[in-house]
DRENMARMI-887155 format. One record per residue (C-alpha): residue in one letter; z, x, y. Coordinates in Angstrom, 2 decimals. Layout:
<pts>
<"a"; <Z; X; Y>>
...
</pts>
This chain:
<pts>
<"m"; <-72.99; -65.15; 13.66>>
<"l"; <-71.62; -64.22; 10.47>>
<"i"; <-71.22; -60.50; 11.56>>
<"q"; <-69.11; -62.00; 14.41>>
<"n"; <-66.67; -64.29; 12.38>>
<"s"; <-66.26; -61.45; 10.48>>
<"k"; <-65.08; -59.41; 12.98>>
<"l"; <-62.71; -62.22; 14.43>>
<"r"; <-61.19; -62.62; 10.58>>
<"i"; <-60.23; -58.81; 11.00>>
<"s"; <-59.27; -59.12; 14.55>>
<"i"; <-56.82; -62.51; 13.43>>
<"a"; <-55.45; -60.64; 10.81>>
<"l"; <-54.38; -57.66; 11.70>>
<"g"; <-52.63; -59.59; 14.63>>
<"i"; <-50.90; -61.86; 12.75>>
<"g"; <-49.56; -58.82; 10.67>>
<"t"; <-48.37; -57.07; 13.96>>
<"c"; <-46.80; -59.59; 14.76>>
<"l"; <-44.66; -60.19; 11.81>>
<"v"; <-44.05; -56.94; 11.11>>
<"y"; <-42.40; -56.98; 14.88>>
<"l"; <-40.37; -60.13; 14.24>>
<"a"; <-38.63; -58.74; 11.05>>
<"f"; <-37.27; -56.28; 13.51>>
<"l"; <-36.49; -58.40; 16.33>>
<"a"; <-33.75; -57.78; 18.81>>
<"p"; <-30.94; -59.83; 18.67>>
<"a"; <-30.09; -59.94; 22.95>>
<"i"; <-32.00; -58.40; 25.84>>
<"w"; <-30.34; -55.29; 27.30>>
<"s"; <-32.36; -54.27; 30.51>>
<"i"; <-31.58; -55.58; 33.97>>
<"d"; <-35.53; -56.76; 34.12>>
<"g"; <-35.12; -58.58; 31.38>>
<"n"; <-31.96; -60.71; 32.12>>
<"a"; <-33.33; -61.06; 35.45>>
<"m"; <-36.98; -62.50; 34.61>>
<"v"; <-34.90; -64.83; 31.89>>
<"e"; <-32.72; -65.75; 34.27>>
<"v"; <-35.13; -67.10; 36.89>>
<"a"; <-36.65; -69.30; 33.96>>
<"i"; <-33.35; -70.35; 33.22>>
<"s"; <-33.47; -71.53; 36.91>>
<"l"; <-36.40; -72.93; 36.30>>
<"v"; <-35.62; -75.13; 33.76>>
<"k"; <-32.10; -76.31; 34.90>>
<"r"; <-33.42; -76.74; 38.44>>
<"q"; <-36.56; -76.72; 39.07>>
<"n"; <-36.37; -73.55; 41.55>>
<"f"; <-36.44; -69.73; 41.24>>
<"r"; <-33.07; -68.93; 42.79>>
<"v"; <-30.61; -66.56; 40.72>>
<"s"; <-27.55; -65.26; 40.93>>
<"e"; <-26.62; -62.82; 43.48>>
<"t"; <-26.07; -60.33; 40.92>>
<"t"; <-29.64; -59.90; 39.66>>
<"g"; <-31.43; -61.46; 43.51>>
<"a"; <-31.91; -60.59; 46.21>>
<"l"; <-30.88; -62.24; 49.79>>
<"g"; <-33.85; -65.36; 50.53>>
<"v"; <-34.61; -66.25; 54.15>>
<"d"; <-32.30; -70.13; 53.17>>
<"g"; <-29.12; -68.01; 52.06>>
<"y"; <-30.29; -68.09; 48.44>>
<"y"; <-30.87; -65.36; 46.04>>
<"y"; <-34.16; -64.86; 44.62>>
<"s"; <-35.14; -62.57; 41.69>>
<"k"; <-36.13; -58.88; 42.66>>
<"f"; <-38.83; -58.46; 39.71>>
<"y"; <-42.06; -60.53; 39.10>>
<"p"; <-43.02; -64.29; 38.59>>
<"l"; <-45.12; -64.62; 35.74>>
<"p"; <-42.70; -63.24; 32.79>>
<"s"; <-40.35; -65.64; 33.58>>
<"i"; <-42.90; -68.90; 34.07>>
<"i"; <-44.30; -68.09; 30.66>>
<"a"; <-41.12; -67.93; 29.37>>
<"v"; <-39.86; -71.06; 30.41>>
<"p"; <-40.83; -73.18; 27.07>>
<"l"; <-38.73; -70.21; 24.88>>
<"v"; <-36.01; -70.86; 27.45>>
<"a"; <-35.56; -74.55; 27.27>>
<"f"; <-35.89; -74.34; 23.64>>
<"g"; <-32.97; -71.88; 23.76>>
<"l"; <-30.76; -73.69; 26.06>>
<"f"; <-31.23; -76.71; 23.86>>
<"l"; <-30.08; -74.75; 21.32>>
<"s"; <-26.98; -73.63; 23.11>>
<"q"; <-25.81; -77.16; 23.50>>
<"r"; <-26.25; -77.81; 19.94>>
<"l"; <-24.68; -74.98; 18.36>>
<"n"; <-22.52; -74.34; 20.93>>
<"l"; <-23.28; -70.63; 22.01>>
<"p"; <-23.59; -69.15; 25.14>>
<"e"; <-26.79; -70.02; 27.53>>
<"v"; <-27.54; -67.43; 28.54>>
<"y"; <-27.59; -65.54; 24.93>>
<"v"; <-29.17; -68.05; 23.04>>
<"a"; <-32.14; -68.18; 26.06>>
<"g"; <-32.45; -64.39; 26.25>>
<"a"; <-32.92; -64.25; 22.35>>
<"c"; <-35.59; -67.04; 22.43>>
<"a"; <-37.26; -65.29; 25.40>>
<"l"; <-37.44; -62.18; 23.13>>
<"v"; <-40.47; -63.88; 20.79>>
<"l"; <-42.82; -63.29; 23.69>>
<"p"; <-43.04; -59.17; 23.94>>
<"p"; <-43.90; -58.69; 20.30>>
<"l"; <-46.39; -61.50; 20.29>>
<"f"; <-48.16; -60.48; 23.77>>
<"t"; <-48.57; -57.07; 21.98>>
<"a"; <-49.64; -58.40; 18.78>>
<"l"; <-52.53; -60.41; 20.57>>
<"t"; <-53.22; -57.33; 22.65>>
<"t"; <-53.56; -55.48; 19.08>>
<"a"; <-55.93; -58.40; 18.20>>
<"l"; <-57.74; -57.86; 21.27>>
<"l"; <-58.27; -54.20; 20.91>>
<"v"; <-59.98; -54.36; 17.67>>
<"l"; <-62.43; -56.80; 19.50>>
<"l"; <-62.78; -54.25; 22.39>>
<"a"; <-63.42; -51.70; 20.18>>
<"f"; <-66.15; -53.55; 18.30>>
<"r"; <-68.08; -54.51; 21.72>>
<"l"; <-67.81; -50.84; 22.34>>
<"g"; <-69.79; -50.24; 19.32>>
<"s"; <-67.10; -48.90; 17.66>>
<"d"; <-67.59; -49.84; 13.42>>
<"r"; <-64.67; -51.94; 11.06>>
<"q"; <-62.57; -48.47; 10.31>>
<"g"; <-62.49; -46.99; 13.56>>
<"a"; <-61.70; -50.13; 15.79>>
<"c"; <-58.37; -51.00; 13.05>>
<"l"; <-57.17; -47.44; 13.20>>
<"a"; <-57.59; -47.86; 17.23>>
<"a"; <-55.45; -50.76; 16.93>>
<"l"; <-53.06; -49.67; 14.62>>
<"s"; <-52.00; -46.72; 16.57>>
<"f"; <-51.72; -49.08; 19.40>>
<"a"; <-49.01; -50.95; 17.59>>
<"f"; <-47.57; -48.84; 15.35>>
<"g"; <-48.00; -44.92; 17.21>>
<"t"; <-46.76; -45.74; 20.84>>
<"i"; <-44.56; -46.71; 22.81>>
<"a"; <-45.37; -50.49; 22.25>>
<"i"; <-43.65; -50.44; 19.31>>
<"t"; <-40.60; -49.85; 21.08>>
<"y"; <-41.36; -52.00; 24.33>>
<"a"; <-42.34; -55.10; 21.78>>
<"r"; <-38.73; -55.09; 21.37>>
<"e"; <-37.71; -55.29; 25.01>>
<"f"; <-37.91; -57.26; 27.46>>
<"y"; <-40.04; -56.24; 30.41>>
<"v"; <-43.05; -56.79; 32.07>>
<"e"; <-45.62; -54.13; 30.78>>
<"p"; <-46.48; -55.55; 27.28>>
<"l"; <-48.24; -58.89; 29.38>>
<"l"; <-49.77; -56.63; 31.53>>
<"a"; <-50.99; -54.29; 28.95>>
<"l"; <-52.55; -58.03; 27.33>>
<"l"; <-53.98; -59.43; 30.54>>
<"i"; <-55.77; -55.84; 31.20>>
<"t"; <-57.07; -55.35; 27.96>>
<"l"; <-58.21; -59.54; 28.12>>
<"s"; <-59.58; -58.76; 31.25>>
<"v"; <-61.81; -55.83; 30.76>>
<"y"; <-62.99; -57.20; 27.04>>
<"l"; <-64.15; -60.44; 28.90>>
<"a"; <-65.64; -58.76; 31.78>>
<"f"; <-67.78; -56.96; 28.97>>
<"g"; <-69.09; -60.21; 27.96>>
<"r"; <-72.67; -61.09; 28.34>>
<"t"; <-71.87; -64.73; 29.52>>
<"n"; <-70.89; -66.68; 32.24>>
<"p"; <-68.03; -68.03; 31.00>>
<"s"; <-66.83; -64.83; 29.68>>
<"i"; <-66.69; -63.14; 32.83>>
<"f"; <-65.03; -66.18; 35.20>>
<"g"; <-62.23; -65.94; 32.28>>
<"a"; <-62.08; -62.05; 33.33>>
<"s"; <-61.53; -63.22; 36.98>>
<"l"; <-58.74; -65.79; 36.12>>
<"t"; <-56.76; -62.52; 33.94>>
<"s"; <-56.96; -60.60; 36.96>>
<"g"; <-55.60; -62.88; 39.20>>
<"l"; <-52.85; -63.55; 36.73>>
<"a"; <-52.23; -59.69; 36.21>>
<"i"; <-50.72; -59.32; 40.15>>
<"l"; <-48.58; -62.12; 39.26>>
<"a"; <-47.31; -59.75; 36.24>>
<"k"; <-47.11; -56.81; 38.15>>
<"p"; <-49.03; -56.00; 41.65>>
<"p"; <-50.36; -52.34; 40.94>>
<"a"; <-52.83; -54.26; 38.71>>
<"i"; <-54.58; -55.54; 41.84>>
<"i"; <-57.08; -52.63; 41.25>>
<"l"; <-58.64; -54.48; 38.56>>
<"g"; <-60.26; -57.01; 40.12>>
<"p"; <-62.03; -54.68; 42.25>>
<"f"; <-63.01; -52.31; 39.25>>
<"l"; <-64.13; -55.22; 37.25>>
<"s"; <-66.75; -56.11; 40.03>>
<"i"; <-67.98; -52.90; 40.49>>
<"y"; <-68.76; -52.60; 37.22>>
<"l"; <-70.54; -55.82; 37.36>>
<"f"; <-72.86; -54.98; 39.91>>
<"l"; <-73.66; -51.93; 38.12>>
<"k"; <-74.91; -53.91; 35.38>>
<"k"; <-77.32; -56.09; 37.69>>
<"r"; <-75.04; -59.25; 37.47>>
<"h"; <-75.81; -61.57; 40.38>>
<"w"; <-73.75; -61.26; 43.07>>
<"s"; <-72.58; -64.41; 43.16>>
<"i"; <-70.66; -63.67; 39.66>>
<"a"; <-70.40; -59.94; 40.00>>
<"i"; <-67.65; -61.03; 43.22>>
<"t"; <-65.81; -63.57; 41.42>>
<"p"; <-63.27; -60.81; 39.61>>
<"l"; <-62.58; -59.59; 43.09>>
<"i"; <-61.93; -63.22; 43.76>>
<"g"; <-59.72; -63.76; 41.39>>
<"s"; <-57.70; -60.72; 42.63>>
<"t"; <-57.45; -61.67; 46.11>>
<"v"; <-56.48; -64.98; 45.25>>
<"g"; <-53.54; -63.87; 43.11>>
<"a"; <-52.67; -61.46; 45.79>>
<"l"; <-52.42; -64.51; 47.86>>
<"i"; <-50.35; -66.72; 45.91>>
<"y"; <-47.36; -63.52; 45.60>>
<"a"; <-48.07; -62.97; 49.13>>
<"f"; <-46.86; -66.78; 49.86>>
<"y"; <-44.40; -66.44; 46.84>>
<"n"; <-43.00; -63.57; 49.12>>
<"y"; <-42.86; -65.12; 52.19>>
<"v"; <-41.21; -68.62; 50.96>>
<"r"; <-38.32; -66.33; 49.24>>
<"f"; <-38.06; -63.41; 52.15>>
<"g"; <-39.88; -65.07; 55.11>>
<"n"; <-42.48; -61.55; 54.52>>
<"p"; <-45.45; -61.59; 52.35>>
<"l"; <-45.06; -57.77; 51.63>>
<"s"; <-41.19; -58.33; 50.98>>
<"f"; <-40.58; -57.83; 47.01>>
<"g"; <-37.07; -58.08; 46.94>>
<"q"; <-35.77; -54.81; 46.48>>
<"s"; <-34.09; -52.62; 48.62>>
<"w"; <-36.32; -49.55; 47.94>>
<"m"; <-39.50; -51.57; 48.04>>
<"s"; <-39.91; -52.36; 52.12>>
<"n"; <-43.37; -52.95; 52.31>>
<"v"; <-46.44; -53.53; 49.81>>
<"s"; <-47.65; -49.74; 49.68>>
<"s"; <-44.37; -48.69; 48.56>>
<"e"; <-44.72; -51.22; 45.24>>
<"l"; <-48.38; -50.69; 44.54>>
<"l"; <-47.04; -46.67; 44.80>>
<"a"; <-43.92; -47.63; 42.18>>
<"a"; <-41.56; -47.72; 44.80>>
<"p"; <-40.65; -44.36; 46.34>>
<"v"; <-36.74; -43.24; 46.48>>
<"s"; <-36.42; -40.06; 47.34>>
<"s"; <-37.41; -36.33; 46.55>>
<"k"; <-35.66; -35.66; 44.34>>
<"e"; <-36.60; -38.19; 42.16>>
<"g"; <-40.37; -37.70; 42.29>>
<"t"; <-41.53; -38.77; 45.39>>
<"l"; <-44.06; -35.91; 45.35>>
<"l"; <-47.49; -37.47; 43.86>>
<"v"; <-47.65; -34.27; 41.55>>
<"g"; <-44.78; -34.32; 40.01>>
<"g"; <-44.67; -38.37; 39.39>>
<"l"; <-48.56; -37.39; 37.52>>
<"l"; <-46.94; -34.61; 35.43>>
<"g"; <-43.86; -36.25; 34.94>>
<"l"; <-45.94; -39.10; 32.96>>
<"l"; <-48.17; -36.65; 31.36>>
<"v"; <-45.62; -33.63; 30.05>>
<"s"; <-42.18; -34.32; 30.85>>
<"p"; <-40.51; -34.39; 27.48>>
<"g"; <-38.67; -37.16; 29.10>>
<"r"; <-41.28; -39.30; 29.60>>
<"g"; <-44.70; -37.45; 29.00>>
<"i"; <-47.49; -39.34; 27.02>>
<"i"; <-48.01; -36.19; 24.94>>
<"w"; <-44.73; -36.75; 23.64>>
<"y"; <-44.04; -40.53; 23.00>>
<"s"; <-47.69; -41.59; 22.66>>
<"p"; <-49.74; -38.67; 21.48>>
<"c"; <-52.79; -40.59; 19.89>>
<"v"; <-53.49; -42.12; 23.49>>
<"v"; <-54.74; -38.70; 24.70>>
<"l"; <-58.13; -38.97; 22.23>>
<"g"; <-59.30; -41.72; 24.33>>
<"i"; <-60.41; -38.89; 26.55>>
<"i"; <-62.46; -37.74; 23.21>>
<"g"; <-63.54; -41.08; 22.65>>
<"f"; <-64.91; -41.02; 26.13>>
<"y"; <-67.08; -38.04; 25.01>>
<"y"; <-68.99; -39.63; 22.20>>
<"a"; <-69.49; -42.94; 24.51>>
<"y"; <-71.10; -40.50; 26.92>>
<"k"; <-73.21; -39.08; 24.32>>
<"s"; <-74.14; -42.62; 23.10>>
<"k"; <-75.33; -43.77; 26.43>>
<"s"; <-75.48; -47.38; 25.35>>
<"k"; <-71.99; -47.86; 26.45>>
<"f"; <-71.32; -45.11; 28.75>>
<"l"; <-70.79; -47.42; 32.23>>
<"e"; <-68.20; -49.51; 30.16>>
<"a"; <-66.42; -46.24; 29.45>>
<"l"; <-66.35; -44.66; 32.37>>
<"l"; <-64.80; -48.18; 33.80>>
<"i"; <-62.25; -47.67; 31.46>>
<"i"; <-61.59; -44.09; 32.05>>
<"v"; <-61.61; -44.31; 35.79>>
<"f"; <-59.52; -47.33; 35.66>>
<"s"; <-56.80; -45.69; 33.76>>
<"l"; <-57.15; -42.71; 36.36>>
<"i"; <-56.06; -44.83; 38.94>>
<"f"; <-53.52; -47.17; 37.69>>
<"l"; <-52.09; -43.21; 36.41>>
<"v"; <-52.16; -42.14; 40.41>>
<"v"; <-50.78; -45.58; 41.42>>
<"n"; <-48.14; -45.50; 38.86>>
<"s"; <-47.13; -41.70; 39.94>>
<"g"; <-45.03; -42.65; 43.10>>
<"g"; <-41.17; -42.22; 43.40>>
<"w"; <-40.02; -44.52; 41.07>>
<"w"; <-42.52; -43.26; 38.08>>
<"m"; <-39.34; -42.45; 35.46>>
<"g"; <-39.04; -46.36; 35.41>>
<"g"; <-35.75; -46.41; 34.96>>
<"w"; <-33.37; -45.66; 31.77>>
<"a"; <-37.07; -45.69; 30.28>>
<"w"; <-38.63; -44.86; 26.67>>
<"g"; <-41.76; -42.61; 28.13>>
<"p"; <-44.04; -43.51; 30.12>>
<"r"; <-43.38; -47.12; 30.25>>
<"y"; <-45.61; -48.03; 33.50>>
<"l"; <-48.58; -46.28; 31.69>>
<"l"; <-48.48; -48.73; 28.77>>
<"p"; <-50.98; -51.47; 30.02>>
<"i"; <-53.57; -48.79; 29.78>>
<"f"; <-53.25; -47.52; 26.52>>
<"p"; <-54.87; -50.33; 24.55>>
<"i"; <-58.12; -50.01; 26.43>>
<"l"; <-58.24; -45.79; 26.06>>
<"l"; <-57.54; -46.47; 22.07>>
<"s"; <-60.17; -48.41; 22.49>>
<"l"; <-62.33; -45.49; 23.55>>
<"a"; <-60.67; -43.44; 20.50>>
<"a"; <-61.85; -46.08; 18.10>>
<"l"; <-65.72; -44.50; 18.80>>
<"l"; <-64.30; -40.86; 17.35>>
<"t"; <-66.10; -39.52; 14.77>>
<"k"; <-64.76; -39.56; 11.18>>
<"r"; <-64.01; -35.55; 11.75>>
<"w"; <-61.79; -36.88; 14.92>>
<"r"; <-59.74; -39.79; 12.66>>
<"l"; <-57.99; -37.32; 11.00>>
<"t"; <-56.36; -36.23; 14.12>>
<"l"; <-55.96; -39.81; 15.27>>
<"i"; <-54.33; -40.26; 12.32>>
<"t"; <-52.00; -37.80; 12.40>>
<"l"; <-50.92; -38.81; 16.35>>
<"a"; <-50.13; -41.80; 15.58>>
<"t"; <-48.15; -40.82; 12.94>>
<"v"; <-46.37; -38.61; 14.88>>
<"g"; <-45.85; -41.55; 17.47>>
<"f"; <-44.31; -43.33; 14.77>>
<"l"; <-41.86; -41.01; 13.46>>
<"i"; <-40.77; -40.56; 17.43>>
<"n"; <-40.50; -44.32; 17.69>>
<"a"; <-39.44; -45.94; 14.55>>
<"p"; <-35.81; -45.26; 15.24>>
<"n"; <-35.88; -48.06; 17.99>>
<"l"; <-36.83; -50.47; 15.71>>
<"v"; <-32.89; -50.49; 14.43>>
<"s"; <-31.24; -48.85; 17.41>>
<"f"; <-31.34; -49.58; 21.10>>
<"y"; <-32.80; -46.17; 22.85>>
<"k"; <-30.72; -46.91; 25.90>>
<"r"; <-27.45; -45.40; 24.17>>
<"y"; <-29.27; -41.78; 24.84>>
<"y"; <-28.67; -43.12; 28.69>>
<"v"; <-25.07; -44.59; 28.02>>
<"n"; <-24.01; -41.43; 26.67>>
<"a"; <-25.25; -39.39; 29.19>>
<"v"; <-23.32; -41.64; 31.57>>
<"e"; <-20.50; -40.87; 30.34>>
<"q"; <-20.93; -36.93; 30.30>>
<"q"; <-21.26; -36.97; 34.33>>
<"i"; <-25.08; -36.29; 33.63>>
<"n"; <-27.67; -37.76; 36.20>>
<"v"; <-30.15; -39.66; 34.00>>
<"y"; <-32.97; -38.43; 36.61>>
<"s"; <-31.76; -35.09; 37.09>>
<"p"; <-34.33; -32.16; 35.78>>
<"q"; <-31.58; -31.51; 32.68>>
<"i"; <-32.93; -34.99; 31.19>>
<"i"; <-36.41; -35.29; 32.31>>
<"w"; <-37.58; -31.64; 32.04>>
<"s"; <-35.77; -30.28; 29.66>>
<"f"; <-36.95; -30.15; 25.84>>
<"e"; <-33.69; -29.26; 24.57>>
<"n"; <-32.39; -32.52; 25.92>>
<"a"; <-35.54; -34.59; 25.76>>
<"p"; <-34.60; -38.43; 24.25>>
<"f"; <-37.25; -38.52; 21.94>>
<"r"; <-35.74; -35.36; 19.82>>
<"q"; <-32.56; -37.19; 19.42>>
<"s"; <-33.69; -40.72; 18.45>>
<"w"; <-33.16; -40.45; 14.75>>
<"s"; <-29.81; -38.64; 15.36>>
<"l"; <-29.08; -41.37; 17.60>>
<"a"; <-30.32; -44.40; 15.62>>
<"s"; <-27.86; -43.49; 13.17>>
<"e"; <-25.03; -43.17; 15.49>>
<"q"; <-25.49; -46.80; 16.15>>
<"i"; <-25.56; -47.44; 12.73>>
<"n"; <-22.35; -46.14; 11.96>>
<"d"; <-20.88; -47.29; 14.80>>
<"a"; <-21.55; -51.06; 13.87>>
<"m"; <-20.45; -50.74; 10.39>>
<"q"; <-17.36; -50.29; 12.50>>
<"n"; <-17.44; -53.25; 14.79>>
<"d"; <-17.01; -56.43; 15.04>>
<"v"; <-20.04; -58.18; 15.96>>
<"k"; <-18.45; -61.46; 16.92>>
<"a"; <-16.51; -59.24; 19.20>>
<"v"; <-19.48; -57.47; 20.74>>
<"f"; <-21.22; -60.95; 20.94>>
<"k"; <-18.73; -62.11; 23.74>>
<"t"; <-20.57; -59.34; 26.04>>
<"v"; <-23.81; -60.34; 25.31>>
<"g"; <-25.84; -61.00; 28.76>>
<"k"; <-22.62; -59.15; 31.02>>
<"q"; <-24.18; -56.65; 33.07>>
<"q"; <-21.73; -54.48; 33.20>>
<"l"; <-20.69; -54.53; 29.31>>
<"r"; <-24.41; -54.04; 28.43>>
<"g"; <-23.18; -50.57; 26.76>>
<"a"; <-21.39; -52.57; 23.97>>
<"l"; <-24.68; -53.59; 22.86>>
<"t"; <-25.51; -49.73; 21.87>>
<"h"; <-22.34; -50.60; 19.30>>
<"i"; <-24.23; -53.01; 16.72>>
<"v"; <-27.62; -52.97; 15.07>>
<"p"; <-30.22; -54.31; 16.91>>
<"v"; <-31.76; -56.84; 14.96>>
<"w"; <-31.58; -60.47; 14.95>>
<"w"; <-30.19; -60.99; 11.17>>
<"w"; <-27.30; -58.94; 12.33>>
<"f"; <-25.63; -61.49; 14.65>>
<"l"; <-26.19; -64.14; 11.82>>
<"p"; <-22.44; -63.94; 10.50>>
<"i"; <-21.84; -65.64; 13.91>>
<"a"; <-23.15; -68.90; 13.15>>
<"g"; <-21.70; -68.20; 9.46>>
<"i"; <-24.42; -67.03; 7.43>>
<"p"; <-24.45; -63.60; 5.54>>
<"q"; <-26.18; -60.83; 6.59>>
<"w"; <-27.84; -59.87; 3.54>>
<"i"; <-29.77; -63.26; 3.59>>
<"g"; <-31.30; -62.35; 7.35>>
<"a"; <-31.88; -58.73; 5.74>>
<"l"; <-34.13; -60.00; 2.48>>
<"l"; <-35.80; -62.80; 4.91>>
<"s"; <-36.24; -59.85; 7.50>>
<"v"; <-37.71; -57.58; 4.39>>
<"l"; <-40.21; -60.48; 3.25>>
<"i"; <-41.72; -60.97; 6.59>>
<"a"; <-42.61; -57.79; 7.42>>
<"g"; <-44.20; -57.15; 3.42>>
<"s"; <-46.35; -60.12; 4.45>>
<"g"; <-46.97; -58.64; 7.68>>
<"v"; <-48.20; -55.38; 5.89>>
<"w"; <-49.95; -57.29; 3.37>>
<"m"; <-51.95; -58.92; 6.36>>
<"i"; <-52.69; -55.75; 7.66>>
<"g"; <-54.38; -54.52; 4.23>>
<"i"; <-56.75; -57.84; 4.46>>
<"a"; <-57.91; -56.49; 7.76>>
<"i"; <-58.93; -52.99; 6.85>>
<"f"; <-59.68; -53.45; 3.01>>
<"a"; <-60.76; -56.92; 2.57>>
<"p"; <-65.04; -57.84; 2.14>>
<"q"; <-66.82; -58.49; 5.23>>
</pts>
């Protein structure tokens, strides 16, 4: 019991520390179409108790109203924060779309910090020691694209949390733990439909572990219920249980294969696979290289035998998840790295926690490289790269962008961040604030320093006060991380 409590304390300390560091660099506004659309659904739920949205972000439903093209669970979870944001906007006389969005942006860092804490516990459950578990968790939190998407309102941080939690619970020994995995498997589908494969994999694992069939089948039941709820949601909105609202998502197979669009944009499965793995524009080896060491961790799990079946589940599920997300829209829009693969990074890095000390130096090195590639996005919007490309009339999905090492986004991250900071020094933050939430003017947000305290002058508070507070919050986070790593057990 003392050992279990010690592991839990390490996990909690690391999660809190990670969350504080993320919050110190919290973004002030949502840039993406996805994020603004999901927040609009949350606003509609608060104000009108329905899922209707504007024509700009929605698709026409069977009842003549417009409904979101994106996933329902993030919007539902955001409701309390959005409600608080709407309350603040009335009290402060500020645009509700901005304040609601700013409040919702608390969720991605929270999701990612919780995933980091769970990764520690999952690594312990696989047989890792304290050093390996903490190193794997920190590699995920600060050495992958997770650090970038903790500042964006996309669904992937939530899906990463649900997948990691499902796997952790399924690896537990008690029936309540497995029932919990069944619930989270169903919720994962409401976060994003490709997660429909999670429940069946967990049930297969439980059958192989010789659990009673009535217990082993529960994750599959959870996924089935989640899929039926989503199908009903689609039917009510669009009159077809397999319609997701996107013009290029005509059926469930296109949604589950990342929505094939055209041959030029990667409909060939092999193109998507190679693109997500090695392309300079999206490849995992460039944007999150430490994740690759999960394969080496699998080898050590195989050698140890005791947790081979668990490691095999993680590897096979991750490979199938990679294939599922290698369809035509594998690039993920204006993405930074392999955004669609972010949900499997935590479970892969839980295998990296099993590396021997000889390999851990390599893990530290690759995580450091990943941090240096992603760190500029803490103080800049990476989408400035795409705004510049569009201004130069370059197709952002062309080989010139996706497959060119010379033009790769990660090679320009530091220079783009420097440009954005320089531009911000010359722009009136109050003028930029008026464009927040307007889809056609999102590019204006690439001319500010996108951290929460940069907008404080709008409320009459000097920026230096926010900057000082941000340093204190980040310092507190680093201190908590230090406690997790070095405090006596």
